[in-house]
C-alpha positions in Angstrom: 0.0 0.0 0.0 1.3 3.5 -1.0 0.1 6.7 0.7 0.2 10.1 -0.9 -0.3 13.0 1.6 -1.7 16.0 -0.1 -1.2 19.1 2.0 -2.1 22.8 1.8 -5.3 22.2 0.0 -8.4 24.3 0.3 -11.0 21.5 -0.3 -11.6 17.8 -1.1 -9.6 16.6 -4.2 -11.4 14.2 -6.3 -9.8 11.7 -8.8 -6.2 11.8 -7.5 -4.3 10.4 -10.5 -1.9 7.4 -9.9 0.4 6.1 -12.6 3.4 3.8 -12.9 6.4 4.4 -15.2 6.4 0.8 -16.1 4.1 0.0 -19.0 1.8 -3.0 -17.9 -1.3 -4.1 -19.8 -4.4 -4.6 -17.6 -2.7 -3.6 -14.4 -5.9 -2.2 -13.0 -5.0 0.5 -10.5 -7.7 1.5 -8.2 -6.5 4.2 -5.9 -8.7 5.8 -3.2 -8.8 9.6 -2.9 -9.2 9.6 0.9 -11.0 12.4 3.0 -9.8 15.9 3.7 -9.0 16.8 7.3 -8.2 20.4 7.8 -5.9 21.2 4.8 -4.6 17.6 4.4 -5.8 14.6 2.4 -4.2 11.2 2.1 -4.8 9.1 -1.0 -3.8 5.5 -1.1 -2.9 2.9 -3.7 -3.3 -0.8 -2.7 -1.2 -3.1 -4.8 -2.2 -6.9 -4.8 0.2 -9.6 -5.1 -1.1 -10.3 -8.6 -0.3 -6.7 -9.6 3.1 -6.9 -8.2 3.7 -10.1 -10.2 2.7 -8.3 -13.4 5.0 -5.3 -12.7 7.9 -7.6 -11.9 7.3 -9.6 -15.1 7.1 -6.3 -17.1 10.2 -4.9 -15.7 12.4 -7.8 -16.8 15.8 -7.6 -15.0 15.0 -4.3 -13.5 13.3 -4.6 -10.1 12.6 -0.8 -9.9 9.2 0.5 -10.6 8.2 4.3 -10.2 4.7 5.2 -9.0 3.4 8.8 -9.1 0.4 10.4 -7.5 -0.6 13.6 -9.1 -3.1 16.5 -8.7 -3.5 19.6 -10.9 -4.0 23.0 -8.9 -4.6 26.6 -10.0 -7.1 28.2 -12.3 -5.4 30.5 -14.6 -1.9 29.0 -14.2 -2.4 25.3 -13.7 0.4 23.1 -12.5 1.0 19.6 -11.5 1.8 18.6 -8.0 3.3 15.2 -7.7 5.0 12.7 -5.4 6.7 9.5 -6.3 7.6 6.2 -4.7 10.0 3.7 -6.2 9.2 0.0 -5.5 11.9 -2.6 -6.1 10.0 -5.9 -6.5 11.7 -9.2 -5.7 10.4 -12.8 -6.1 13.0 -14.9 -4.1 13.8 -18.4 -5.1 15.8 -21.2 -3.6 17.4 -24.2 -5.5 19.5 -27.1 -4.6 21.3 -29.1 -7.3 21.1 -32.1 -7.7 17.8 -32.7 -6.0 18.6 -36.2 -5.1 21.7 -38.3 -4.9 23.5 -41.4 -3.2 26.1 -40.6 -0.6 28.4 -42.9 1.4 28.4 -42.7 5.2 32.3 -42.7 5.1 32.2 -39.5 3.1 31.6 -35.7 3.9 28.7 -34.4 2.1 28.2 -30.6 1.2 24.8 -29.2 0.0 24.7 -25.8 -1.6 21.4 -23.9 -1.5 21.2 -20.9 -3.9 18.9 -18.1 -3.1 18.0 -15.8 -5.9 16.3 -12.4 -6.4 16.7 -11.2 -2.9 17.2 -7.5 -1.9 19.6 -7.9 1.0 21.7 -10.5 2.7 19.7 -13.2 4.6 21.2 -14.1 8.0 18.6 -16.6 9.3 18.6 -19.4 6.7 17.0 -22.5 8.2 18.3 -26.0 7.4 16.3 -29.1 8.6 16.2 -32.8 7.9 12.9 -34.7 7.9 14.7 -37.6 9.8 14.4 -37.0 13.5 17.9 -37.3 15.1 19.0 -36.2 18.5 22.1 -34.0 18.7 22.6 -34.0 14.9 24.3 -30.6 15.4 23.6 -28.9 12.0 25.8 -26.0 11.5 25.1 -24.3 8.1 26.9 -21.3 6.7 24.6 -18.5 5.5 27.1 -17.2 2.9 27.4 -13.6 1.4 25.1 -11.9 -1.0 26.4 -11.2 -4.4 24.1 -9.0 -6.5 20.8 -10.5 -5.6 22.1 -14.0 -5.1 23.3 -15.8 -1.9 24.7 -19.2 -1.5 24.3 -21.0 1.8 26.0 -24.4 2.5 25.5 -27.3 4.8 28.4 -29.6 5.5 27.6 -33.1 6.8 30.3 -35.0 8.3 30.7 -38.7 8.2 29.7 -39.0 11.8 26.4 -37.0 11.0 25.8 -39.3 8.1 26.1 -42.3 10.3 23.6 -40.8 12.8 21.1 -40.1 10.0 21.5 -43.6 8.5 21.0 -45.2 12.1 18.0 -43.1 12.7 16.4 -44.0 9.4 16.6 -47.8 10.1 16.0 -49.7 6.9 15.1 -46.5 4.9 18.3 -45.0 3.4 16.5 -41.8 2.2 16.8 -38.6 4.1 15.4 -35.2 2.9 17.2 -32.0 3.7 15.6 -28.6 3.4 16.9 -25.1 3.3 14.3 -22.3 3.9 13.7 -18.7 4.3 10.6 -16.7 4.9 9.8 -13.5 2.9 7.1 -10.8 2.9 4.7 -9.5 5.3 2.9 -12.9 5.5 6.2 -14.8 6.1 5.8 -16.8 3.0 8.1 -19.8 3.0 10.7 -20.3 0.1 12.6 -23.6 0.2 14.5 -26.2 -1.6 15.3 -29.8 -0.8 17.8 -32.4 -1.5 17.0 -36.1 -0.9 20.2 -38.1 -0.1 20.3 -41.8 0.2 22.9 -42.9 2.6 24.9 -46.3 2.1 27.5 -48.0 4.1 28.8 -50.7 1.7 30.1 -54.0 3.2 31.7 -57.1 1.7 31.4 -60.6 3.1 32.8 -64.0 2.2 31.4 -67.0 4.0 33.1 -69.1 5.2 36.2 -67.0 5.8 38.4 -70.2 5.6 38.0 -73.5 3.9 40.0 -76.8 3.4 40.4 -77.8 -0.2 41.8 -80.5 -2.4 43.9 -79.5 -5.3 42.3 -82.0 -7.6 38.9 -80.1 -7.1 37.8 -76.8 -8.3 36.6 -74.1 -5.9 34.2 -71.1 -6.2 34.2 -68.4 -3.8 31.2 -65.8 -3.4 31.7 -62.4 -2.1 28.4 -60.5 -1.1 28.5 -56.9 -1.5 25.7 -55.2 0.6 24.1 -51.8 1.0 25.3 -50.5 -2.3 23.4 -47.9 -4.4 24.1 -49.2 -7.9 25.8 -52.0 -9.8 29.6 -52.3 -9.1 31.8 -52.9 -12.0 35.2 -54.4 -11.9 35.2 -56.1 -8.5 38.8 -56.8 -7.7 39.9 -60.0 -6.5 43.5 -60.7 -5.4 45.4 -63.5 -3.9 47.7 -63.0 -0.8 50.0 -65.7 -2.5 52.2 -64.2 -5.1 51.7 -66.6 -8.1 52.8 -65.8 -11.7 50.2 -66.4 -14.4 47.3 -67.3 -12.1 44.9 -65.4 -14.3 42.0 -64.8 -12.0 38.8 -64.2 -13.9 36.1 -63.1 -11.4 32.5 -62.3 -12.3 30.9 -59.2 -11.0 27.4 -60.5 -10.6 24.2 -58.4 -11.1 22.8 -56.2 -8.4 19.4 -57.1 -6.8 18.0 -54.4 -4.5 21.1 -53.2 -2.8 23.1 -56.4 -2.9 25.4 -57.8 -5.6 27.4 -61.2 -5.4 30.6 -61.4 -7.1 32.2 -64.9 -7.8 35.6 -66.2 -8.3 36.0 -69.7 -9.7 39.3 -71.4 -9.3 40.2 -74.4 -11.3 42.2 -77.5 -10.2 45.2 -76.1 -12.1 45.0 -72.7 -10.3 44.8 -74.5 -6.9 47.9 -76.5 -7.9 49.7 -73.3 -8.7 48.5 -71.8 -5.4 49.7 -74.9 -3.6 
């Protein structure tokens, strides 16, 4: 709402003229003249959110829009009496890229939230996780504004990722949100990233076996809690043998588990022996 105070007037002014320097089709300004009190009258112009959006769109990259209230006074020598207000209109946005990804609990994970079209630096950026974890200790950095953009970061340590994974039980997915509130009605502006936390493990059972060199032998290695197919599973022997020519098979992932196998022929067992 913009108020234009007309002072030093002898009587009620009708049809106070309001205009904007920005050319907008169908803006539909509907000012109110107000009532005179003494020699003063206050005319007001209320702008709805829809009208502000139209102005913002019409202005393109320029957020500034000049509004003028005007009356014409005098009989023989008419002159305009005006007052202006410049509105800078912003439509803040928030974005995190990528919106989802897999992370490993042994790593550190950094999330960057880019706030756009903001007028001033924001100091109370909120970061939350949908997973309830006691003493998770999030410590985001607000970042500094540059132009009308600000980047806030949240760094999750390996210990924090382990806490999230433990709290999630069998569900590896955890939604992290960065949020600001803007405007008179504290409208939330937010962005999210969904991370799936994995703690890969490998197991061979039994861990030891007695073999006969005239037999063949197959070893299965179960890879668990993995996000995707593992290619090139490496198999090595603790015994140094020239020309052993191991030829393992990676196997195919099923769910979050993959079984790689190594078949040893009798000739390979003899070499190892």
